[in-house]
Each structure stands twice: as structure tokens, then as C-alpha cells.
C-alpha positions in Angstrom: -29.6 7.0 29.7 -28.0 3.6 29.1 -26.6 3.6 32.7 -30.1 4.3 34.0 -31.5 1.4 32.0 -28.8 -0.8 33.3 -29.6 0.2 36.8 -33.3 -0.9 36.1 -34.6 2.6 36.2 -36.6 2.5 33.1 -36.8 2.0 29.3 -34.7 4.0 26.8 -34.3 4.3 23.0 -30.7 3.9 22.1 -28.8 3.1 19.1 -27.8 -0.6 18.6 -24.1 0.1 18.7 -24.4 1.7 22.2 -26.3 -1.4 23.5 -25.1 -4.4 21.6 -22.8 -5.8 24.2 -25.3 -5.2 27.1 -27.9 -7.1 25.0 -25.5 -10.0 24.3 -24.8 -10.3 28.1 -28.5 -10.1 28.8 -28.0 -7.0 30.8 -30.6 -5.2 28.6 -33.3 -6.7 26.6 -35.1 -5.3 23.6 -38.7 -4.3 24.1 -41.4 -3.4 21.5 -39.5 -5.2 18.8 -42.4 -5.0 16.3 -42.5 -1.2 16.8 -38.7 -0.8 16.1 -37.8 1.2 13.2 -34.5 0.9 11.3 -33.5 4.6 11.0 -30.3 5.8 9.5 -29.0 9.3 10.4 -26.8 11.2 8.1 -23.0 11.5 8.9 -21.3 14.8 8.3 -17.5 15.7 8.2 -16.8 19.2 9.4 -13.6 20.9 8.4 -12.5 24.4 7.3 -13.2 25.0 3.8 -10.8 28.0 3.4 -7.8 25.8 3.9 -6.3 23.1 1.7 -7.6 19.7 2.7 -4.7 17.4 3.7 -4.2 14.2 2.0 -4.8 12.2 5.2 -8.2 13.8 5.7 -9.1 13.2 2.0 -8.0 9.5 2.5 -10.2 9.2 5.6 -13.3 10.8 4.0 -12.9 8.6 0.9 -12.6 5.4 3.2 -15.6 6.4 5.2 -17.7 7.3 2.0 -16.9 3.7 0.7 -18.1 2.0 3.8 -21.4 3.8 3.8 -24.4 2.4 1.9 -25.6 4.6 -0.9 
């Protein structure tokens, strides 16, 4: 979808992180700014519950959880 928008083929609704560089360069411009809604999606960690969780996975999950807003 991003590539189509960059090629001038239409309007898309994409996450800011996907278009930040393109918008900074002026390759894409935001339209309908007043109608834009700040929407946060949940983040899930998927792993096997029936095995012991390694310390590196636990450390990663703790780090990510600390970075997320409440």
C-alpha cells in the first residue's frame, strides 16, 4: 500500500512509523489531519507456555513492558 501511495496511485491509511521518513522527505503528505485518530494497538508476545522461559526472553519482555505506556 505504501509503494502504491508513493507511486501516486491513491490515498492510504498507514501507521506513522511506516511513513515517517517519506513524510519528512515530502514524498508523502498527510491528508485529512483533523479526522486522524490516535489509535494504539495491543502488542502481544507469543511463546510456548509449556517450556521454561529463558532469562533472555524474560529480560526482553521486561524491557519492552517498561517502554510501553500504561
